[in-house]
N, C-alpha and C positions, 0 to 999 in steps of 0.2 A: 764709761759704763755702757754695756750693750743695751740697746733699746729693743725690747721684744714687743710682740703684738699686744702685750698686756700692760705696757709701761705707762702710757699716757691715756687717761680717760677724758675725752673731750666730747662735748655735746654740740652738734651742729644741726642746722635745719635739714630735715628730710633725708639727705644723702649721708651715708656713713655716720650714723648716729650710734653712740655708745651709751648703754644704760646698764647700771649695775644689776646683776641677776641675784635676787634674794634666794635664800634657802628655806624650803618649807618642809616640815614634817608634821604629821597630823596631830600630834600631841603637844606641839609647841608653836606658839604664835609669835611672830616677830613684833618688836616694839613699834614698827611701822607696818601698816597694811601692805601686802604685796599683791600686785595686780599684773596679769598678763593681758595686753590689749591685742586682739586679733584684728586683722584688716577686715573691713566690711566686705561681705561677698556681694558683688553686683549681680542682681537678677534682672536689671533693666536693660536699657539700650547700651550699645558699645560706647557711645559718647559719655556715658555715666561712669566709666572706669576711672577717669580722672577725678570725678567728684567723690566717689567712694573712697579713693586713695587719700584725697586731700582732707576730707572730713576727719579721718583718723590722725593724719599727720598734725593738723592744727591742735587736736586734742592732746597729742603727745607733747608738743611744744609747751602748751599752757600748763599741763599737769606737772611736767618736769620742772619748769621754772617756778611753779608755786610751792613745790616741795611737800613734805608730809606723807610721802608714799614711795615705796620701792616699785619701780615700773619696768616692765619687760615688754617691748614691742615685738610683735610677730608679723612679718610682712607677707607671709604666704597665706592667702585666703583659703587655700585648699586644706590647710591644717584643720579647718572646721569640720572636716569629714570624720575626724577622730573625736571621741567623746571629750567634753570639757574637763572631766575629772582626770583623764589620762594626760591631757594637755597641761593641766596644772601640775601634775606630778613631774612631767618632763621639764617644765620651766621652773620648778621649785617655787611656786607661788600658791597663795591661798585662793585668790579670786581670779576669774576669767571674764573679761568683757568680750562679747561677740555679737554679731548681728548681720543683717542684710540690708541692701539698698534696692528699692524696686520702683517702678513707675505705676502710678494709679491715675489714669486719665492725664491731666496736665500737671500733676503733682509728683514730687519725690517723696517716697515713704521709707523711713528707716524703722526697722523692727530690731530692737537690741535688748540684751539682758546681761545681768551679772550673775555668775555662778559661784557659789561658795563651796570649794572642794572639801573643806573640813567638815561642813555639815551636809555635804552632798545634796545641795538643793539650790534652786534659783532664788535669789533674794531680791531681785528687782527686774522688771521688764516693762517696756513701753514701746508704743508705736507713735512715731512723730511724722507729720505730713506737712510739707512746705512746698511753695513754688520753686522751680529751679533758680530763680533770681534771689531766693532767700537761703541758698544752701549754706552760707557762712553761719547761719543761726544754728544749724544742726550740730556743729562742733561744740558750740557754746552750751547748748541744751544738754547734750550728752555728758560733757565735762562736768557741768553742775550737778547732774544726777549722780555721777560717780562720787563727787565730793560729799554730797548729802548722804548717800547710802552707806559709804564707808567711814563716815564721821570724820572727814578730813577738815581740819580747821586751818584757815589762812588769816593773815592779818587784814585789817581794814584797808590798808593801802593796796595789798595784793588783790583784794576783792574789787576795789575800785578800778584798778588797771585791767583786770581780767574781764570786767563788764564791757570794756570797749572792744568792738569788733576790729579785726585787722584792717579792714576797709569798709566804708559804708557804700561803696560803689559796686553793684552786682557785676557789671561788665569787667571791672578790674579784677575782682575776685575770681571770675570765671577764667580769665587769661592766666592768672597766677596758678590756679588749679591745674590747668593744662600744662603749664611750664614745669611745675613740680613733678607731675606724672611723667612728662617727657624726660626730665633729667634723671629721675629715679630708674626709669626703664631704658636708659640710653644704650644703644648698641653701636653707635658710630659718632664721629665728631660732628656730623650734620645734626644729630639729635641735640647736642650741646648748643650749637648755634641757634637752632630753632627755639630751644628753651630760653636762651638768653634774649632772643627777640620778643618772645611772649612776656617775659619778666619786664623788659623795657617798655613794652606797650602798656602793661598794667600800671607801671610807675608814671608814665606820661598821663594816664587818665586820672590817677590819684597820686600826686607827689608826696603825700604823707604815708604811703603804703610801704612800711619799713621792711616787711618780709619779702616784698618784691625786690627791694634794693639788696637785701642779703642774698636772695636767689641769684641775682646778677653776679655778686661776688663769688658765689659757689661755682658758677659756670667758668669763671677764670681760674679759681683755685684748683679745680679738678684737672685742668690742662697745664697746671704749673706756672700760670702767669700771676705770681705772688704779689707783685707791686699793685696791679690793678685790683686784685681780690682784696688786698689790705685797704686800698682807697675806698672800695665799696663798703666794706665792713665799718670803716671809720665814719663814712658818710651816714650809714644806717644808725650809728651811735649818736651822731649829732641830730639826726631826724627824731630820734626817740626823746631827746631833750626838747627840741623845738616844738614838737606836737604833743608833748607830755604823754607819750606812749611807752612807758617804762617796763611793761611786762616782758618785752623781748630783750631787755638789756643783759640779763645773765647769759643768754645764748650768744649774743654778739660779742660780749667780753671774752667768753671762752673760745669762740672762734678766733678772735684776735690773739689771745694768749698762745694758742696752739700754733698759729701762723708765725708769730714772732719766735717761738721756741724752735720751730722747724728752720727758720732763717738764722738761728743763733744770735738773734737780737734779744739777749737774755734779760737785760734790765727792763725792756719794754714788755717782755713776757711776764715778768714779776709784777709790773704795774697793772696789767690787765687782769691777772689772776687775783691779785689783792683786791681790786675793785669788785670783781665777781664774788670774792670771799665776803666782803662787807655786806653785799646784798644777801648772800646765803645766810649769814648770821642775823641780819635784820629780819628776814622772813622765816627764820628758824627752819631752814632747809638743810637738815642734817646730812642727807645723801650727797647734796652738792658740796657741803662743807668738807665731807670726808674725801671726795674726789679732788677737790681743789687743794687740800693739804698734800695729797699725794703728788699732784702736778707741781706744786711749789717745791716739793722735795726734789723732783727731777731737775728742775731748773737750777736749784742750788748745787746739785751734783755737778752739772755742767759748768757752774761758776767756781767749782772746787771749794765751796764753802760747806764742808762736810758736817760740822756741828749743826748748822741750820737744816741741812738736808735730813739728818737723823731726827731732829726735833719735829719736822713736818711729817715724816713717815710715821713717827710714834703717835702723833696726834691723829693722823689718818686712821691708823690701826685701831686706836682707842674708840673712835667714833663708829667705824664699821662694826666693831664688836658690840658697842652699845646698842646699835640698831639691828644687830644680828644679821648683817649682810655678809654671808659667808664667802661669796665670790669676791666681794670687795676686800675682805680680809685676806684672802689668798693672793689677790693681786699685789697688795702692799707687802706681804711676806715674800713674794717673789722678787719685788724690788729691793727689799732688805738683802736678799740673797745676792743679787747683782752688786749691791753697794759693798757688802763685806768682801766679796770676791775681788772687787777692784782695789780694795785696801790690803789684800793679801791675807785676810783673816779667813782661811778656807774652812776651818771647822765651824765657825759661826755662820758662814755662808751656807754650808751644807745643812746645818740645823734649820735655817729658815726655809730653804728649799723643801726639806722633808715635811715641815709643817704645812706648807702650801700644797704639797702633793697629797697629804692626808685629807685635806679639805676637798680637793678636786676628786679624789677617789670616793669620798663619802657622797659627793654630788653626782658621781658617775659622769663627770665632765671629761670626755675623751680628748677634746681639743685642748683644754687647759692642761690636762695631764701631759700631753705630748710636748707642749711648750715648756712646762716646768722641768720635765726630764731633759729636754734639749739644753736648757740653761744649766741644769745641775751637772751634766756630763763634763762641763768645762772646769768644775771645781776639783 
């Protein structure tokens, strides 16, 4: 089965993150709140670019792993020059989180708000001031405000895990922030080497800093050194058990699942995805559950276990429809099209491609329309 850019939905730290894009129309509210998170606009010093970037990245990681929301990250801070209602319409979400980071004497100050596009009003706003050494607190404070204002409920276990900071060491967190920013904005192999060195230094300062370990793995994954990347991700998983920092486990497991799938180590991929699925169900994370059902279906296709693949695709489609995630629904319909085409059932394949295309057209998603048309041409 052909792998298109929409086949595997994997969530990884910072670089190359996939988030399902919800569909929003003003007279219809999804069963899960839909939120677009804009990158904080840095109004302070140049050195604060990394801080403003990382504050939002840590928010995205935590909110995604907690579940209960359809999340769309936007990495271009300049999009804030457009009105929030127009941004919400473009992203097909109801809510927009946006803000700025600035310097006030020796402190960092974040001014942030949540805009409700349906009601055309700002429903929450706050200014938060901390010392630079406390910048890790900003992600946690903003994340909690989003949960509270949008009424997102999480289990007691998730709340306990999210209450823990990624690291208690300000120096380690600062190095990690710089590394994340360097990796995200890389323009050369030297940037990757620099990011890896910063991640390693952060981990040396705090050996329990799991996200730094994952960052090291990413620097190897991005250059195709899969064995070392896998070792780093597996070490991060062990660290999460050793130090009882389980909030990052869903992301680590999905990283490993995708890496094993890429390497055609399919049983290992199944194992990782099934472990991630158990956490998604435990935490009632319906978006993650739908994505993982899709990913399991892809692995079973490669194993030539077609009944199981169809079962997973069907479950994925049902959940995406339940939470009214239109782009997720279209993604699975496209995978159904690829599946039936590989089985020689061209009429059923075309039927599913057509359904996916109708959703993309209603969403005005030109990129997705192009991909579906490309797949459909082969039928």
